[in-house]
Structures are given as structure tokens and as C-alpha cells.
C-alpha positions in Angstrom: 54.1 76.0 -12.2 52.3 79.0 -11.0 51.2 79.3 -8.2 47.2 80.6 -7.0 49.3 83.8 -5.8 51.1 84.1 -9.4 48.1 84.2 -11.3 46.0 86.3 -9.2 48.9 88.8 -9.4 49.2 87.5 -13.5 45.0 88.2 -13.4 45.3 91.5 -11.8 47.3 92.9 -14.7 45.7 95.5 -16.4 46.5 95.9 -20.7 47.5 99.5 -20.7 50.3 98.1 -17.6 52.9 96.5 -20.5 54.3 97.8 -23.9 52.9 95.4 -26.8 57.1 94.2 -26.8 57.5 92.7 -23.8 53.5 90.5 -24.1 54.6 87.1 -25.0 53.4 86.7 -29.1 51.4 82.9 -28.8 52.0 82.3 -32.2 55.2 82.2 -31.4 55.0 79.4 -29.0 56.4 75.6 -29.8 54.8 72.3 -28.0 55.4 69.0 -27.7 52.7 67.0 -29.0 54.2 64.2 -28.2 54.1 65.4 -24.6 51.3 64.3 -21.9 49.0 67.1 -21.4 49.4 68.3 -18.2 53.1 69.2 -19.3 52.0 70.6 -22.3 50.1 72.9 -20.2 52.9 73.6 -17.6 55.0 74.7 -20.9 52.2 76.7 -22.3 52.6 78.5 -18.9 56.1 78.3 -18.4 56.4 79.7 -21.6 53.3 82.7 -21.8 54.0 83.9 -18.9 50.3 85.5 -18.5 47.8 83.4 -19.7 45.3 85.5 -19.0 47.6 89.2 -20.8 49.2 88.0 -24.3 49.1 88.8 -27.9 48.3 87.4 -30.9 51.3 89.1 -33.4 50.4 92.4 -33.6 47.6 92.2 -31.1 47.6 92.6 -27.7 44.6 90.5 -26.1 43.8 90.5 -22.2 41.2 87.3 -21.7 38.6 88.0 -19.4 35.9 84.5 -17.2 32.7 85.6 -15.8 31.8 83.7 -13.0 27.4 84.2 -14.5 28.5 83.3 -18.4 28.0 80.3 -20.0 30.0 77.6 -20.8 31.8 77.3 -23.8 29.9 74.4 -25.0 27.2 76.1 -24.1 28.0 79.4 -26.3 29.8 76.8 -29.2 25.7 75.4 -29.3 24.3 78.4 -29.3 26.8 79.3 -31.9 26.1 76.2 -33.9 23.0 76.5 -33.8 22.6 80.7 -35.3 24.6 79.3 -38.3 22.1 76.5 -39.6 
């Protein structure tokens, strides 16, 4: 499992710091659905290498969280209200 200091360093990486080939393609990650949730998280982190910077097929993705942003639940509820 990655340590907090490791995650801070990974979070600081910029999308331009690595070539697309150096980023893990998360469509290739395989997880055992029968494993406990904590084991799946650990296995995902092991396989993805950097949970903040990866790719989906050929598209690089940088994950950033805002401390002041609405929660995912609030955002989904708003999306559902707008689509009705």
C-alpha cells in the first residue's frame, strides 16, 4: 500500500511530466470481484501506480480534487434533477 508521502509525491506529478506510454491504462486493470473492498483498493493502487495520473486507452487523465467542491453525491443529484 502506498504511504501518505508517496501519494503526495504522486499527486504533485504533472501530466506533461510523463509520456502516454509511461501512464497505466486503467482499462487493462483486472480486479478480483470476490476480494474484500480494501484488498481491491490495494490491488488497484498497486496496478495503477499513480491514482492521480493514468490513462484511459490513449487519453491521459489527471485527477484533481477541490476542497471546496460539491460532493459527488451532490453533483450526481444535480445532474439527475437537470436531466428530468
